[in-house]
C-alpha positions in Angstrom: -76.6 -44.8 281.8 -77.6 -41.7 283.2 -77.7 -38.7 280.8 -77.9 -34.8 280.3 -80.6 -32.7 281.2 -83.5 -35.4 281.1 -86.4 -35.8 283.4 -86.7 -38.8 285.9 -89.6 -41.0 285.7 -90.8 -43.8 287.9 -92.8 -46.6 286.8 -95.2 -48.7 289.3 -97.1 -51.7 288.3 -100.6 -51.3 288.4 -102.6 -54.8 288.2 -101.5 -56.0 284.6 -100.3 -52.5 283.7 -97.8 -49.8 284.5 -98.1 -46.2 285.5 -95.3 -43.6 284.8 -94.8 -40.9 287.6 -92.9 -37.5 286.8 -91.8 -34.9 289.6 -93.9 -31.6 289.7 -90.8 -29.6 288.7 -90.2 -31.9 285.7 -93.9 -31.5 284.9 -94.2 -28.0 284.9 -91.1 -27.0 283.0 -91.8 -29.8 280.2 -92.5 -28.6 276.8 -95.0 -31.2 276.4 -98.3 -32.1 277.8 -97.2 -33.9 281.1 -100.3 -36.3 280.8 -99.3 -37.0 277.1 -95.5 -37.5 277.9 -96.6 -39.9 280.9 -98.9 -42.0 278.4 -96.0 -42.1 275.9 -93.5 -43.1 278.6 -95.8 -45.8 280.0 -96.4 -47.3 276.5 -92.5 -47.4 275.7 -91.8 -49.0 279.1 -94.7 -51.6 278.9 -93.6 -52.6 275.4 -90.1 -53.0 276.4 -91.1 -54.7 279.5 -93.2 -57.1 277.5 -90.6 -57.9 275.1 -87.8 -58.6 277.9 -90.0 -60.8 279.7 -90.2 -63.0 277.0 -86.5 -63.5 276.7 -86.4 -63.9 280.5 -89.0 -66.5 280.3 -87.1 -68.4 277.5 -83.9 -68.1 279.9 -85.9 -69.5 283.0 -87.4 -72.3 280.6 -83.9 -73.1 279.2 -82.3 -73.3 282.7 -85.3 -75.3 284.2 -84.9 -78.1 281.4 -81.0 -77.8 281.8 -80.4 -76.3 278.4 -77.5 -74.1 277.9 -78.4 -70.3 277.6 -76.9 -68.8 274.4 -75.1 -65.7 275.1 -76.5 -64.0 272.3 -80.0 -64.2 274.0 -78.5 -62.5 276.9 -77.3 -59.9 274.6 -80.7 -59.5 273.0 -81.8 -58.8 276.7 -79.4 -56.2 277.0 -80.2 -54.7 273.8 -83.7 -54.0 274.6 -82.6 -52.2 278.0 -80.7 -50.0 276.0 -83.3 -49.6 273.4 -85.7 -48.7 276.4 -83.2 -46.2 277.7 -82.9 -44.5 274.1 -86.6 -44.3 273.7 -87.1 -42.6 277.1 -84.3 -40.3 276.0 -85.9 -39.1 272.5 -88.8 -38.0 274.6 -86.5 -36.2 277.3 -87.2 -38.8 280.0 -84.9 -41.4 281.9 -85.9 -44.0 284.3 -85.0 -43.6 287.7 -83.1 -46.6 289.4 -83.1 -48.7 286.2 -81.8 -52.0 287.9 -84.4 -51.5 290.6 -87.1 -51.1 288.2 -86.3 -53.9 285.8 -85.3 -56.3 288.5 -88.8 -55.6 290.2 -90.8 -56.0 286.9 -88.9 -58.8 285.4 -88.4 -60.7 288.7 -84.7 -61.0 288.3 -81.7 -60.0 290.7 -80.3 -56.9 290.0 -76.6 -58.1 290.1 -77.6 -60.3 286.9 -79.0 -57.5 285.0 -75.7 -55.5 285.3 -73.9 -58.6 283.8 -76.4 -58.4 281.2 -75.7 -54.6 280.7 -72.3 -54.8 280.6 -72.1 -57.8 278.1 -74.2 -55.3 275.9 -72.4 -52.1 276.7 -69.1 -54.0 275.7 -70.4 -55.6 272.7 -72.6 -53.4 270.9 -72.8 -55.6 267.8 -74.4 -59.2 268.4 -72.3 -60.5 265.7 -69.3 -60.1 268.0 -70.5 -63.1 270.0 -70.0 -66.6 268.5 -73.5 -68.1 267.9 -72.4 -71.5 270.0 -71.1 -69.4 273.0 -73.1 -70.2 275.8 -73.7 -67.4 278.5 -72.3 -69.7 281.4 -68.7 -68.9 280.0 -69.5 -65.2 280.5 -71.3 -64.9 283.5 -68.6 -64.6 285.8 -65.8 -62.0 284.7 -68.5 -60.7 282.2 -66.6 -57.5 281.4 -63.2 -58.8 281.1 -64.4 -61.7 278.8 -66.5 -59.2 276.8 -63.4 -57.0 276.3 -61.5 -60.1 275.2 -64.1 -60.7 272.7 -64.6 -57.4 271.4 -60.6 -57.3 270.9 -61.1 -60.8 268.9 -59.3 -62.5 271.7 -60.7 -66.2 272.8 -62.1 -65.7 276.2 -60.4 -67.5 279.0 
């Protein structure tokens, strides 16, 4: 998820909000006012985390109540991660240690997030996932199964 010539930012939670940090070098060479750039990055990150937290809470609730978690719901979480990346890229930034940031702020495991991102990476269109497909069928062997779905093959 790393892209060309983008400045890295770090985001840290402060109470119920976040604060983005930029290296001095990146701040100096930035064409934008660093303070405005960091505020824009903070807003983007807070918005994304808010949306992702809502999905993660729904997933936790489903698991707690022993209901299946839909694969499309997991895909949606992955899509929000891709949107976060894209929005930051639009302003010339990228998140340093994506998995660490998101695992910390969503209170999930990095390995699980990797699977979420793999699903979204291999299946760029949510319609490629059957509505009735449950995440448990994809959680192990995610990349292999996502490739099968993308090719139109049934998952094994």
